[in-house]
VOBA-1610 file (N, C-alpha, C; in pm, whole numbers, padded with zeros to 5 digits, always signed):
BEGIN
Met+00084-00117+00000Met+00000+00000+00000Met+00089+00124+00000Thr+00054+00222-00083Thr+00132+00345-00090Thr+00098+00435+00028Val+00184+00531+00053Val+00158+00629+00158Val+00029+00705+00129Glu+00007+00736+00002Glu-00115+00807-00036Glu-00239+00725-00005Asp-00234+00595-00033Asp-00347+00507+00000Asp-00370+00501+00150Ala-00263+00488+00226Ala-00274+00482+00371Ala-00327+00613+00428Arg-00279+00723+00374Arg-00326+00855+00418Arg-00476+00870+00389Arg-00517+00821+00274Arg-00660+00827+00239Arg-00742+00742+00336Arg-00692+00624+00370Arg-00763+00540+00468Arg-00774+00610+00602Val-00673+00685+00639Val-00678+00760+00765Val-00790+00865+00757Leu-00797+00938+00646Leu-00901+01041+00633Leu-01041+00978+00629Glu-01056+00865+00562Glu-01184+00794+00563Glu-01218+00751+00706Ser-01117+00712+00781Ser-01139+00671+00920Ser-01177+00789+01008Val-01124+00906+00980Val-01164+01025+01056Val-01315+01044+01043Val-01365+01034+00920Val-01509+01052+00896Val-01588+00943+00969Ser-01543+00820+00958Ser-01613+00709+01021Ser-01614+00722+01174Val-01499+00750+01231Val-01489+00763+01377Val-01571+00883+01425Ala-01564+00994+01354Ala-01642+01112+01393Ala-01791+01080+01390Gly-01833+01001+01296Gly-01974+00961+01290Gly-02014+00872+01406Arg-01922+00796+01456Arg-01949+00705+01567Arg-01942+00772+01702Val-01836+00850+01725Val-01814+00904+01859Val-01827+01056+01866Gly-01834+01122+01749Gly-01841+01268+01746Gly-01703+01329+01729Ile-01702+01456+01698Ile-01575+01527+01678Ile-01504+01547+01811Ala-01579+01582+01914Ala-01518+01614+02044Ala-01445+01494+02104Arg-01493+01373+02078Arg-01434+01253+02139Arg-01342+01178+02043Leu-01323+01227+01922Leu-01235+01164+01825Leu-01091+01168+01875Thr-01021+01054+01867Thr-00881+01050+01910Thr-00793+00997+01795Val-00668+01035+01799Val-00570+00987+01701Val-00559+00835+01711Asp-00560+00782+01833Asp-00547+00637+01852Asp-00661+00562+01784Glu-00784+00610+01802Glu-00899+00541+01742Glu-00896+00550+01590Val-00856+00664+01537Val-00846+00680+01392Val-00738+00588+01338Ala-00623+00583+01403Ala-00513+00496+01359Ala-00557+00349+01361Ala-00624+00307+01468Ala-00669+00168+01478Ala-00767+00135+01366Glu-00863+00223+01341Glu-00961+00196+01235Glu-00895+00192+01098Ala-00795+00277+01076Ala-00727+00282+00946Ala-00626+00168+00930Gly-00592+00102+01040Gly-00496-00008+01033Gly-00353+00040+01017Val-00324+00156+01074Val-00189+00211+01070Val-00146+00246+01212Ser-00018+00270+01228Ser+00031+00303+01362Ser+00002+00450+01396Arg-00002+00475+01524Arg-00020+00612+01573Arg+00094+00701+01522Ala+00214+00646+01522Ala+00331+00722+01475Ala+00315+00761+01328Ser+00260+00671+01248Ser+00238+00703+01106Ser+00139+00817+01092Val+00033+00813+01170Val-00065+00921+01165Val+00002+01054+01197Tyr+00084+01057+01300Tyr+00153+01182+01336Tyr+00257+01223+01232Arg+00315+01125+01164Arg+00410+01158+01058Arg+00337+01226+00941Trp+00218+01175+00906Trp+00141+01230+00794Trp+00058+01352+00833Phe+00025+01360+00962Phe-00058+01471+01013Phe+00008+01525+01139Pro+00118+01601+01124Pro+00195+01644+01240Pro+00116+01735+01335Gly+00007+01791+01288Gly-00077+01874+01374Gly-00169+01793+01462Gly-00160+01661+01453Gly-00236+01574+01541Gly-00386+01578+01516Arg-00459+01568+01624Arg-00604+01559+01619Arg-00668+01675+01544Glu-00622+01795+01570Glu-00682+01913+01504Glu-00662+01907+01353Gln-00543+01869+01310Gln-00518+01856+01166Gln-00601+01744+01107Leu-00616+01634+01180Leu-00699+01524+01132Leu-00843+01569+01110Val-00897+01644+01205Val-01035+01692+01191Val-01046+01787+01073Asp-00953+01883+01066Asp-00955+01980+00954Asp-00948+01908+00820Glu-00851+01820+00806Glu-00832+01752+00678Glu-00941+01649+00652Gly-00996+01590+00757Gly-01107+01497+00741Gly-01230+01566+00684Val-01260+01685+00735Val-01374+01762+00683Val-01347+01802+00539Thr-01227+01852+00512Thr-01192+01892+00375Thr-01199+01773+00280Phe-01152+01658+00325Phe-01156+01535+00245Phe-01301+01498+00211Glu-01389+01504+00308Glu-01529+01466+00285Glu-01598+01568+00196Val-01566+01697+00211Val-01621+01800+00122Val-01573+01774-00022Ala-01447+01738-00039Ala-01394+01709-00173Ala-01465+01588-00234Arg-01494+01487-00152Arg-01569+01371-00204Arg-01708+01413-00248Phe-01771+01500-00171Phe-01903+01551-00209Phe-01895+01626-00342Leu-01794+01711-00357Leu-01780+01788-00480Leu-01753+01698-00600Asp-01678+01591-00581Asp-01655+01495-00691Asp-01786+01429-00732Arg-01866+01391-00634Arg-01995+01328-00664Arg-02090+01429-00728Leu-02084+01554-00686Leu-02166+01659-00746Leu-02128+01677-00892Ala-01999+01682-00921Ala-01953+01696-01060Ala-02003+01580-01146Ala-02000+01460-01092Ala-02050+01345-01167Ala-02201+01355-01188Ala-02273+01407-01090Ala-02419+01417-01099Ala-02464+01517-01206Val-02383+01620-01230Val-02423+01722-01328Val-02356+01702-01463Ala-02271+01603-01475Ala-02192+01583-01597Ala-02278+01563-01721Gly-02394+01504-01707Gly-02478+01478-01822Gly-02568+01593-01864Ala-02567+01701-01787Ala-02653+01815-01819Ala-02600+01889-01942Asp-02694+01935-02026Asp-02657+01999-02152Asp-02630+02148-02140Asp-02682+02211-02035Asp-02670+02357-02026Asp-02662+02400-01880Leu-02644+02530-01860Leu-02631+02587-01727Leu-02753+02556-01641Arg-02871+02577-01697Arg-02995+02551-01623Arg-03000+02405-01577Gly-02973+02315-01667Gly-02975+02172-01634Gly-02874+02135-01527Arg-02757+02198-01533Arg-02653+02171-01432Arg-02699+02218-01295Leu-02760+02336-01291Leu-02805+02389-01161Leu-02917+02303-01104Val-03012+02265-01187Val-03123+02181-01139Val-03069+02047-01089Ala-02990+01981-01171Ala-02936+01851-01132Ala-02849+01864-01007Gly-02771+01971-00999Gly-02684+01991-00884Gly-02760+02013-00756Leu-02865+02094-00760Leu-02944+02120-00639Leu-03016+01994-00592Val-03073+01921-00686Val-03144+01798-00649Val-03045+01699-00587Phe-02931+01681-00653Phe-02830+01588-00601Phe-02779+01633-00464Ala-02740+01761-00452Ala-02681+01810-00328Ala-02777+01796-00211His-02902+01830-00234His-03002+01819-00128His-03012+01673-00080Arg-03024+01581-00174Arg-03037+01440-00140Arg-02910+01390-00070Ala-02795+01426-00125Ala-02668+01378-00068Ala-02649+01425+00075Ile-02687+01547+00103Ile-02671+01600+00239Ile-02772+01535+00334Glu-02894+01521+00289Glu-02995+01455+00373Glu-02959+01311+00403Glu-02896+01242+00309Glu-02864+01100+00324Glu-02727+01075+00388His-02650+01180+00412His-02516+01163+00469His-02530+01142+00620Glu-02523+01017+00662Glu-02549+00982+00802Glu-02454+01051+00899Val-02328+01056+00866Val-02231+01119+00957Val-02260+01268+00969Leu-02281+01334+00859Leu-02310+01477+00862Leu-02436+01504+00944Gln-02541+01431+00919Gln-02666+01452+00991Gln-02650+01427+01142Arg-02574+01323+01176Arg-02552+01294+01318Arg-02473+01408+01384Leu-02369+01454+01317Leu-02287+01560+01375Leu-02363+01692+01383Leu-02445+01721+01284Leu-02526+01844+01290Leu-02626+01837+01405Glu-02673+01717+01434Glu-02770+01700+01542Glu-02703+01704+01679Thr-02587+01640+01691Thr-02525+01624+01822Thr-02414+01725+01852Glu-02345+01772+01749Glu-02230+01861+01770Glu-02222+01973+01667Pro-02327+02050+01650Pro-02318+02155+01547Pro-02205+02254+01574Gly-02175+02280+01699Gly-02068+02372+01733Gly-01930+02321+01697Gly-01916+02189+01685Gly-01788+02131+01646Gly-01773+02120+01496Leu-01884+02102+01426Leu-01879+02081+01282Leu-01889+02210+01202Leu-01980+02297+01241Leu-02004+02417+01160Leu-01881+02505+01141Pro-01799+02528+01244Pro-01676+02605+01218Pro-01583+02539+01117Gln-01579+02404+01119Gln-01497+02332+01022Gln-01550+02353+00881Leu-01682+02346+00866Leu-01742+02367+00734Leu-01723+02511+00687Gln-01729+02606+00779Gln-01707+02746+00742Gln-01566+02768+00691Gln-01470+02695+00745Gln-01331+02708+00698Gln-01317+02664+00554Thr-01395+02563+00513Thr-01383+02513+00377Thr-01471+02590+00279Ala-01563+02671+00329Ala-01657+02742+00241Ala-01590+02824+00131Pro-01487+02904+00158Pro-01425+02980+00048Pro-01369+02891-00063Leu-01314+02778-00025Leu-01261+02684-00125Leu-01376+02625-00207Val-01484+02589-00141Val-01599+02531-00211Val-01659+02634-00308Val-01673+02758-00263Val-01725+02863-00350Val-01634+02879-00472Ala-01504+02880-00451Ala-01410+02895-00563Ala-01419+02779-00661Ile-01432+02658-00611Ile-01442+02541-00699Ile-01571+02548-00780Leu-01682+02578-00713Leu-01810+02589-00784Leu-01807+02704-00886Arg-01752+02818-00844Arg-01742+02932-00935Arg-01664+02896-01060Asp-01548+02836-01041Asp-01464+02801-01155Asp-01533+02699-01247Ala-01614+02611-01189Ala-01686+02513-01271Ala-01800+02580-01348Leu-01858+02686-01293Leu-01973+02752-01357Leu-01933+02854-01464Val-01817+02915-01453Val-01777+03020-01547Val-01791+02978-01693Pro-01735+02864-01736Pro-01748+02830-01878Pro-01893+02808-01922Trp-01975+02761-01831Trp-02117+02740-01865Trp-02189+02873-01882Ile-02153+02970-01800Ile-02214+03103-01814Ile-02161+03169-01942Glu-02031+03154-01968Glu-01974+03210-02092Glu-02043+03152-02216Ala-02077+03024-02210Ala-02138+02956-02325Ala-02289+02975-02333Glu-02348+03036-02232Glu-02494+03050-02228Glu-02541+03146-02338Pro-02616+03096-02437Pro-02659+03182-02549Pro-02760+03290-02508Arg-02828+03268-02396Arg-02928+03366-02352Arg-02873+03460-02243Arg-02740+03464-02226Arg-02682+03549-02122Arg-02716+03695-02150Arg-02758+03763-02046Arg-02791+03905-02057Arg-02666+03986-02093Pro-02682+04090-02174Pro-02569+04178-02204Pro-02515+04240-02074Gly-02386+04246-02064Gly-02323+04308-01949Gly-02303+04217-01829Val-02352+04094-01836Val-02333+04000-01725Val-02190+03946-01732Asp-02114+03973-01629Asp-01977+03922-01620Asp-01983+03776-01574Pro-01928+03684-01654Pro-01937+03542-01618Pro-01875+03507-01482Val-01764+03571-01448Val-01700+03539-01320Val-01785+03589-01203Glu-01836+03711-01213Glu-01922+03764-01106Glu-02050+03682-01095Ala-02110+03647-01208Ala-02233+03568-01207Ala-02206+03430-01147Ala-02093+03370-01181Ala-02059+03238-01129Ala-02035+03244-00978Glu-01971+03349-00932Glu-01949+03366-00788Glu-02083+03374-00715Trp-02174+03455-00769Trp-02306+03472-00709Trp-02382+03339-00710Leu-02381+03270-00825Leu-02450+03141-00834Leu-02393+03039-00735Ala-02262+03035-00722Ala-02199+02941-00629Ala-02244+02968-00486Arg-02245+03095-00448Arg-02289+03131-00312Arg-02437+03100-00290Met-02519+03129-00388Met-02662+03100-00377Met-02687+02949-00373Phe-02616+02875-00455Phe-02627+02729-00457Phe-02600+02674-00317Leu-02490+02717-00257Leu-02456+02669-00123Leu-02559+02714-00020Ser-02608+02835-00036Ser-02709+02886+00056Ser-02834+02799+00052Phe-02880+02766-00067Phe-03002+02685-00078Phe-02981+02542-00031Ile-02864+02483-00054Ile-02848+02346-00005Ile-02831+02344+00146Ala-02783+02454+00205Ala-02773+02461+00350Ala-02910+02485+00414Asp-02993+02566+00347Asp-03127+02596+00399Asp-03218+02621+00280Glu-03302+02523+00248Glu-03384+02532+00128Glu-03496+02634+00137Gly-03518+02688+00255Gly-03623+02788+00269Gly-03759+02731+00231Arg-03832+02804+00150Arg-03968+02762+00113Arg-03969+02662-00002Trp-03853+02630-00057Trp-03844+02540-00172Trp-03825+02397-00127Asp-03889+02305-00196Asp-03870+02163-00170Asp-03769+02112-00272Leu-03645+02096-00228Leu-03539+02056-00320Leu-03544+01908-00357Ala-03639+01836-00302Ala-03660+01698-00345Ala-03757+01693-00463Asp-03822+01804-00491Asp-03921+01813-00599Asp-03857+01882-00720Gln-03832+01807-00826Gln-03762+01861-00943Gln-03834+01981-01003Gln-03966+01982-01003Gln-04041+02096-01058Gln-04014+02222-00977Gln-04013+02208-00844Gln-03984+02325-00760Gln-03840+02371-00779Val-03749+02278-00793Val-03609+02315-00815Val-03595+02389-00947Thr-03663+02343-01048Thr-03659+02409-01179Thr-03714+02551-01167Arg-03823+02568-01094Arg-03877+02703-01073Arg-03779+02790-00996Leu-03717+02734-00894Leu-03617+02808-00817Leu-03503+02854-00907Val-03453+02764-00990Val-03343+02798-01081Val-03386+02907-01178Asp-03504+02890-01240Asp-03552+02988-01338Asp-03586+03123-01275Asp-03660+03119-01165Asp-03713+03242-01106Asp-03615+03316-01015Gln-03524+03243-00954Gln-03433+03304-00856Gln-03288+03310-00904Leu-03236+03195-00943Leu-03093+03189-00971Leu-03055+03247-01107Leu-03132+03217-01209Leu-03094+03261-01342Leu-03165+03389-01388Ala-03258+03440-01311Ala-03339+03555-01354Ala-03255+03675-01394Gly-03149+03702-01325Gly-03066+03818-01358Gly-02951+03788-01453Ile-02938+03660-01491Ile-02824+03618-01572Ile-02864+03592-01717Val-02983+03533-01736Val-03026+03501-01872Val-03154+03577-01907Leu-03176+03594-02035Leu-03298+03660-02083Leu-03415+03564-02079
//
């Protein structure tokens, strides 16, 4: 097994252990045991110890979510389709993520600051993914800057998946209305 593979197993174990015992009770020893590596190896790969494990574990899980999101929208033909597919997928993925739901229920104060740390990176990744779609949008309003529009869309996307408000993101028709009436109204004609 390569160091990269072992390091990945450690990060997967952080998520698993946090789901079982919570962030506050997560220990380097328990993560090492679950990953099947020594405590010394964990400290060699994560010299910041427990705090670094938690930080990188959250970032790792967010990256896995973003990879799955990219796969979920890959078949969409246009910006509108990508946003609809992305919102439907993201809502379902977050609702079905057992570890996330458990931590939000039992330790929101431990998880939310970690998620806030990754938010600027997530916004940047979503923005960069949306820019070419906005540039290619044939109905783009004159004067709409693709980078500014993508930044706004990324922030709104995250806002709605965090709190859907009056919209039912499990209902594709409502999501389509949300995308048309709220997200794209100022971007496309």
